[in-house]
C-alpha positions in Angstrom: 119.9 110.3 99.4 117.2 107.8 98.7 116.5 106.2 95.3 113.2 104.3 95.0 113.1 101.9 92.0 109.7 100.8 90.9 111.0 97.5 89.3 112.8 95.9 86.5 115.0 92.9 85.9 118.6 93.9 86.9 119.9 90.7 85.3 118.6 91.9 81.9 119.9 95.4 82.2 116.4 96.9 82.6 117.6 99.2 85.4 121.1 99.8 84.2 120.7 103.6 83.7 119.3 103.8 87.2 122.1 101.7 88.6 124.6 103.9 86.9 122.9 107.0 88.3 123.1 105.5 91.8 126.9 105.0 91.5 127.5 108.4 90.0 125.4 110.1 92.7 127.8 108.6 95.3 130.6 110.8 94.0 133.4 108.3 95.0 135.8 106.8 92.6 135.4 103.2 93.9 132.4 103.2 96.4 131.6 100.4 98.8 128.3 98.8 97.7 126.2 96.7 100.1 123.4 94.5 98.9 120.7 93.4 101.3 118.8 90.5 99.8 116.6 89.5 102.7 113.2 89.9 100.9 114.1 87.2 98.3 115.5 84.7 100.8 119.1 85.6 99.9 119.5 83.4 96.8 123.1 83.1 95.5 122.1 83.9 91.9 120.5 87.2 92.8 123.5 88.2 95.0 125.9 87.3 92.2 123.9 89.3 89.6 123.8 92.5 91.7 127.5 92.1 92.4 128.3 91.7 88.7 126.4 94.8 87.7 127.7 97.0 90.4 131.3 95.8 90.0 131.0 96.7 86.3 130.1 100.2 87.4 133.2 100.5 89.5 132.0 99.4 93.0 133.5 97.2 95.7 130.6 94.8 96.4 129.5 93.1 99.6 126.2 91.6 100.7 124.5 91.4 104.1 122.9 88.0 104.7 121.1 87.4 108.0 119.0 84.3 107.4 120.4 81.3 109.3 123.9 82.8 109.2 124.3 83.7 112.9 125.8 87.1 111.9 126.5 89.2 114.9 124.8 92.6 115.4 128.2 94.3 115.5 129.1 92.9 112.1 125.7 94.1 110.7 126.3 97.6 112.0 129.9 97.6 110.7 128.8 96.6 107.2 126.1 99.3 107.1 128.5 101.9 108.5 131.2 101.0 105.9 128.8 101.2 102.9 128.7 104.2 100.6 125.8 102.7 98.7 123.1 100.4 100.2 120.8 98.5 97.8 117.8 96.7 99.2 116.5 93.9 96.9 113.0 92.9 95.9 110.8 90.0 97.3 108.5 89.6 100.3 108.3 92.9 102.1 106.5 91.6 105.1 109.0 88.8 105.7 111.9 91.2 105.2 110.7 93.7 107.8 110.1 90.9 110.3 113.6 89.5 109.8 115.2 92.9 110.0 113.5 93.6 113.4 115.0 90.5 114.9 118.6 91.8 114.4 118.0 95.6 114.5 118.5 96.4 110.8 115.3 98.4 110.8 116.6 100.8 113.3 120.0 101.1 111.6 118.5 101.8 108.2 115.5 104.1 109.0 117.5 107.3 109.0 120.5 106.2 107.0 119.3 108.0 103.8 119.7 111.3 105.6 123.4 110.7 105.8 126.0 111.0 103.0 125.2 107.5 101.9 123.2 106.6 98.7 120.3 104.4 99.8 118.4 102.5 97.1 115.9 99.8 96.8 113.7 98.0 94.2 110.2 96.8 94.8 110.1 95.5 98.4 113.3 97.6 98.8 111.3 100.6 97.7 108.2 99.9 99.8 110.2 99.5 103.0 111.0 103.2 103.4 107.4 104.3 103.6 104.8 104.1 106.4 102.9 101.6 104.3 103.2 99.8 101.0 100.8 97.9 98.7 102.3 94.5 98.8 101.9 91.1 97.2 103.6 89.4 100.2 100.7 87.0 100.6 101.4 85.6 97.1 104.7 84.0 98.3 104.0 80.3 99.0 101.1 78.2 98.0 98.2 80.5 98.7 96.1 80.6 95.5 93.5 82.8 97.1 96.0 85.5 98.2 95.2 89.2 98.0 97.1 92.4 98.1 97.7 94.0 101.5 99.1 97.0 103.2 102.4 96.3 104.8 104.0 98.5 107.3 107.4 99.8 106.4 110.1 101.7 108.3 108.3 105.0 108.2 111.2 107.1 106.9 108.8 108.6 104.3 105.1 109.4 105.1 102.2 107.8 103.3 101.6 104.9 101.0 103.6 103.5 98.0 103.1 101.0 95.2 106.0 99.7 93.0 105.5 97.8 89.7 102.5 100.1 88.9 102.5 99.4 85.2 102.0 95.7 85.9 99.7 96.2 88.9 97.1 98.5 87.3 96.3 95.8 84.7 95.3 93.3 87.4 91.6 93.0 88.5 92.8 91.8 91.9 94.8 94.9 92.4 92.1 97.3 91.2 89.6 95.6 93.5 91.9 96.1 96.5 92.7 99.7 95.9 89.1 100.7 95.1 87.9 99.0 98.3 90.5 100.7 100.5 90.6 104.1 98.7 94.0 105.1 99.9 96.0 107.5 97.8 99.6 106.4 97.0 102.8 107.1 95.2 103.0 104.7 92.3 106.2 104.0 90.4 106.4 102.0 87.2 109.1 99.4 86.3 112.3 101.0 84.9 111.6 104.2 86.7 112.9 105.6 90.0 112.2 108.5 92.3 115.5 110.0 93.7 115.1 112.0 96.9 117.7 114.3 98.4 116.6 116.4 101.4 113.3 118.0 100.3 113.8 117.7 96.6 113.1 114.8 94.2 114.1 113.9 90.7 112.6 111.2 88.4 115.2 108.8 86.9 114.4 106.5 84.1 115.9 103.6 82.2 113.0 103.8 79.8 111.8 107.2 78.7 108.2 106.1 78.6 108.0 105.1 82.3 106.7 107.4 85.0 105.7 107.9 88.6 102.1 108.9 89.6 100.1 110.0 92.5 97.0 107.7 92.5 94.0 109.1 94.3 90.2 108.5 94.5 87.4 110.8 93.7 83.7 110.5 92.8 84.8 109.4 89.3 86.9 106.6 90.7 90.7 106.1 90.6 92.6 109.0 89.1 96.4 108.9 88.4 98.3 112.1 88.1 101.8 112.0 86.6 104.6 113.2 88.9 106.6 116.0 87.3 110.3 115.3 86.6 111.5 117.2 89.7 110.1 119.2 92.6 109.4 119.3 96.3 108.9 115.7 97.6 106.7 116.9 100.5 104.2 118.2 98.0 104.0 114.6 96.6 104.0 112.6 99.8 101.3 114.9 101.4 98.9 113.5 98.8 99.7 109.9 99.5 97.6 108.9 102.4 
């Protein structure tokens, strides 16, 4: 099972209904929750916040930190194997994928959602499962002239994806980028998630007014089509290329 979260501040409870859904979907009384905070640089505050939220929902919590830790590949594999729930945090997608490849996390995670685990991710943690994502990775640092880019993910899901869509579609920089490249994509707003199990999907919300869309390009320009609350995920992903 894979739960793709478009965004939201977990510290402020903005994704709590989605977080609760993730735990309940696991079906275990006290599941093992593993947080992977690579994309944000593994800040202690973020790790503590995720732990606090998921412990309150009944989980045993651990984190997988790989930056300058010297963690062994065997330990990485053991942590992933032991987890009932894996949560990939937000941040710099391009950096995260690069660091994962150094220690083999990319290979361990790519097909993990097809097991009995509940795999989830927010923002960068949502992008990483697709072939490509629309990313703000170039904005991290001191580059005032940054632009959006397509970042290659793990390729577990076909097509293109954009999280934070309700924020992104208001930005002229974003609109210039997508209109120039004319790629269709699955867009998910903050406080909204797409839950995928086998070939079926369900929309999960922590705000009833938030949605997912397929965004495509026609002669009239950019057209967004609301994704129905449930259905065949292949019918959605086939339009996101």
